[in-house]
C-alpha positions as semicolon CSV with decimal commas, in nm:
position;residue;x (nm);y (nm);z (nm)
1;X;11,699;4,606;16,269
2;X;12,057;4,631;16,139
3;X;11,941;4,481;15,810
4;X;11,668;4,745;15,777
5;X;11,912;5,026;15,855
6;X;12,148;4,893;15,589
7;X;11,864;4,878;15,335
8;X;11,757;5,230;15,423
9;X;12,100;5,379;15,360
10;X;12,145;5,178;15,040
11;X;11,813;5,305;14,903
12;X;11,889;5,657;15,021
13;X;12,221;5,666;14,833
14;X;12,060;5,504;14,529
15;X;11,774;5,753;14,520
16;X;11,990;6,061;14,573
17;X;12,258;5,961;14,324
18;X;12,003;5,845;14,065
19;X;11,848;6,189;14,034
20;X;12,167;6,348;13,909
21;X;12,333;6,055;13,734
22;X;12,447;6,153;13,388
23;X;12,412;6,529;13,443
24;X;12,718;6,749;13,398
25;X;12,694;6,920;13,736
26;X;12,586;6,612;13,932
27;X;12,521;6,680;14,300
28;X;12,623;7,042;14,247
29;X;12,263;7,095;14,133
30;X;12,166;7,080;14,501
31;X;12,337;7,420;14,539
32;X;12,294;7,563;14,191
33;X;11,916;7,520;14,183
34;X;11,828;7,714;14,503
35;X;12,075;7,989;14,415
36;X;11,917;8,022;14,071
37;X;11,570;8,029;14,229
38;X;11,672;8,305;14,468
39;X;11,821;8,512;14,187
40;X;11,506;8,486;13,975
41;X;11,257;8,541;14,258
42;X;11,451;8,836;14,400
43;X;11,465;8,998;14,055
44;X;11,092;8,948;13,996
45;X;10,942;9,018;14,338
46;X;11,194;9,264;14,483
47;X;11,310;9,426;14,162
48;X;11,004;9,428;13,938
49;X;10,715;9,408;14,185
50;X;10,884;9,621;14,456
51;X;10,815;9,377;14,741
52;X;11,012;9,487;15,047
53;X;11,096;9,293;15,361
54;X;11,052;9,477;15,693
55;X;11,352;9,471;15,922
56;X;11,324;9,342;16,277
57;X;11,272;9,689;16,419
58;X;10,982;9,742;16,183
59;X;11,081;10,103;16,114
60;X;11,278;10,035;15,799
61;X;11,265;9,805;15,500
62;X;11,541;9,571;15,397
63;X;11,742;9,579;15,077
64;X;11,770;9,313;14,807
65;X;11,996;9,096;15,022
66;X;11,744;9,102;15,306
67;X;11,473;8,992;15,065
68;X;11,692;8,722;14,910
69;X;11,792;8,573;15,246
70;X;11,436;8,562;15,378
71;X;11,318;8,403;15,054
72;X;11,602;8,150;15,068
73;X;11,489;8,048;15,418
74;X;11,134;8,006;15,291
75;X;11,238;7,799;14,991
76;X;11,461;7,572;15,202
77;X;11,152;7,464;15,393
78;X;10,908;7,471;15,104
79;X;11,129;7,261;14,873
80;X;11,138;6,991;15,141
81;X;10,760;6,968;15,163
82;X;10,714;7,010;14,787
83;X;10,942;6,716;14,715
84;X;10,764;6,497;14,968
85;X;10,428;6,591;14,818
86;X;10,530;6,519;14,459
87;X;10,740;6,207;14,511
88;X;10,563;6,026;14,796
89;X;10,262;5,911;14,586
90;X;10,495;5,700;14,369
91;X;10,736;5,591;14,643
92;X;10,578;5,244;14,661
93;X;10,394;5,252;14,330
94;X;10,721;5,280;14,136
95;X;10,863;4,967;14,301
96;X;10,611;4,690;14,214
97;X;10,870;4,411;14,238
98;X;10,939;4,496;14,601
99;X;10,568;4,464;14,677
100;X;10,479;4,150;14,484
101;X;10,797;3,943;14,462
102;X;11,037;4,036;14,741
103;X;11,009;4,046;15,118
104;X;11,102;4,409;15,168
105;X;11,024;4,643;15,460
106;X;10,804;4,881;15,258
107;X;10,796;5,164;15,517
108;X;11,157;5,226;15,418
109;X;11,043;5,366;15,081
110;X;10,851;5,672;15,211
111;X;11,121;5,723;15,475
112;X;11,382;5,742;15,200
113;X;11,165;5,995;15,016
114;X;11,158;6,215;15,327
115;X;11,531;6,175;15,392
116;X;11,629;6,271;15,039
117;X;11,394;6,570;15,055
118;X;11,557;6,668;15,385
119;X;11,879;6,729;15,194
120;X;11,710;7,046;15,060
121;X;11,677;7,177;15,415
122;X;12,043;7,103;15,488
123;X;12,162;7,272;15,170
124;X;11,931;7,568;15,230
125;X;12,056;7,619;15,586
126;X;12,421;7,601;15,475
127;X;12,359;7,850;15,192
128;X;12,161;8,074;15,424
129;X;12,447;8,089;15,674
130;X;12,715;8,130;15,406
131;X;12,538;8,409;15,215
132;X;12,430;8,595;15,530
133;X;12,786;8,586;15,666
134;X;12,932;8,693;15,331
135;X;12,694;8,989;15,307
136;X;12,728;9,095;15,669
137;X;12,371;9,001;15,758
138;X;12,445;8,712;15,992
139;X;12,267;8,742;16,326
140;X;12,135;8,392;16,388
141;X;12,239;8,065;16,544
142;X;12,232;7,697;16,453
143;X;12,149;7,594;16,810
144;X;11,772;7,608;16,759
145;X;11,788;7,365;16,465
146;X;11,796;7,069;16,704
147;X;11,450;7,162;16,837
148;X;11,308;7,301;16,512
149;X;11,389;7,001;16,295
150;X;11,189;6,719;16,468
151;X;10,840;6,865;16,403
152;X;10,936;6,948;16,043
153;X;11,068;6,596;15,987
154;X;10,764;6,436;16,151
155;X;10,524;6,645;15,941
156;X;10,705;6,538;15,625
157;X;10,706;6,174;15,733
158;X;10,334;6,173;15,805
159;X;10,263;6,319;15,460
160;X;10,491;6,060;15,299
161;X;10,323;5,763;15,470
162;X;9,975;5,886;15,379
163;X;10,052;5,964;15,015
164;X;10,269;5,656;14,959
165;X;9,987;5,426;15,070
166;X;9,701;5,620;14,912
167;X;9,896;5,664;14,587
168;X;9,852;5,296;14,500
169;X;9,475;5,315;14,530
170;X;9,422;5,666;14,390
171;X;9,664;5,706;14,099
172;X;9,541;6,062;14,039
173;X;9,730;6,177;14,347
174;X;10,056;6,178;14,155
175;X;9,905;6,413;13,898
176;X;9,738;6,638;14,156
177;X;10,031;6,696;14,389
178;X;10,220;6,947;14,168
179;X;9,909;7,167;14,171
180;X;9,876;7,123;14,548
181;X;10,243;7,214;14,584
182;X;10,196;7,533;14,380
183;X;9,894;7,629;14,592
184;X;10,093;7,565;14,909
185;X;10,367;7,796;14,781
186;X;10,120;8,081;14,739
187;X;9,952;8,022;15,078
188;X;10,283;8,017;15,265
189;X;10,478;8,339;15,338
190;X;10,777;8,252;15,121
191;X;10,796;8,549;14,883
192;X;10,621;8,786;15,121
193;X;10,644;8,845;15,498
194;X;10,372;8,724;15,732
195;X;10,302;9,088;15,817
196;X;10,171;9,132;15,461
197;X;9,886;8,888;15,529
198;X;9,559;9,063;15,625
199;X;9,502;9,057;16,000
200;X;9,173;8,868;15,967
201;X;9,350;8,586;15,781
202;X;9,674;8,573;15,976
203;X;9,558;8,318;16,232
204;X;9,458;8,087;15,948
205;X;9,795;8,127;15,779
206;X;9,978;8,063;16,106
207;X;9,799;7,729;16,141
208;X;9,986;7,612;15,831
209;X;10,276;7,392;15,959
210;X;10,490;7,498;15,664
211;X;10,436;7,864;15,750
212;X;10,535;7,796;16,111
213;X;10,851;7,618;15,994
214;X;10,942;7,902;15,756
215;X;10,883;8,180;16,007
216;X;11,068;7,995;16,283
217;X;11,371;7,928;16,061
218;X;11,385;8,294;15,963
219;X;11,357;8,395;16,326
220;X;11,653;8,205;16,463
221;X;11,871;8,215;16,151
222;X;11,825;8,577;16,046
223;X;11,680;8,772;16,339
224;X;11,845;8,614;16,644
225;X;11,506;8,510;16,783
226;X;11,438;8,190;16,971
227;X;11,150;7,953;16,911
228;X;10,809;8,037;17,052
229;X;10,774;7,758;17,308
230;X;10,396;7,736;17,295
231;X;10,391;7,713;16,915
232;X;10,681;7,469;16,909
233;X;10,515;7,245;17,170
234;X;10,184;7,246;16,984
235;X;10,349;7,158;16,652
236;X;10,565;6,890;16,810
237;X;10,262;6,724;16,970
238;X;10,051;6,747;16,657
239;X;10,332;6,619;16,434
240;X;10,382;6,317;16,661
241;X;10,011;6,236;16,650
242;X;10,011;6,290;16,273
243;X;10,298;6,051;16,206
244;X;10,150;5,783;16,435
245;X;9,817;5,808;16,256
246;X;9,978;5,812;15,911
247;X;10,191;5,506;15,988
248;X;9,881;5,323;16,113
249;X;9,705;5,402;15,785
250;X;10,007;5,283;15,587
251;X;10,020;4,950;15,773
252;X;9,645;4,899;15,737
253;X;9,652;4,959;15,362
254;X;9,974;4,766;15,305
255;X;9,790;4,432;15,301
256;X;9,621;4,530;14,976
257;X;9,924;4,675;14,796
258;X;9,995;4,359;14,597
259;X;9,631;4,333;14,486
260;X;9,625;4,678;14,326
261;X;9,959;4,651;14,148
């Protein structure tokens, strides 16, 4: 077990550092990129397209900072899932030597993918707190993160196990995931509030685990709202079942990894 933990952290550091090796800003890109995204999206959607975010009371509409903060919360969650979707299909496929020539605990590879993607959530939460405090919009709490994070992490892990194993057999997955990620962005209330979704479609949107994660993060970070216990319990249960099923699929397909590489 200690050996596997050591391998996990070694691969985690290798993966994270490798993405920014040789760039001028290095790990600073973790902060620069989301800030640049927020600036562009706020200009386009709030400035050009006149999208407004309703305040908690519902009687007024928020300003540009309100829109930017709510969008930042949405992107912090979305970027996590988007990275898992796009990188998980090649998590094992890109390491053929570990499959065919070395005794290596392969489940570590999708777990590293999820852990590196989780850095986006951490950076997003830190930026969200810093910007909201700096602009006088802070009204949330970190306390709910301890309950909110497990379902989000389990959902991401289940996706990673499924795509990492299926990606060896269906190479098209790697090409399809960016399109799936773009579709997910549009079907999740990231740039628009959930109240903007037509009432007859809202239940369908709320079934989206990413939408639940986004709305919940906004609630306790920006609106001083706690988690909805029934929703949280349902997502926790479903995410546990999802990760158990996904890991079972990964282990079942693992026997044929070497044959398809």
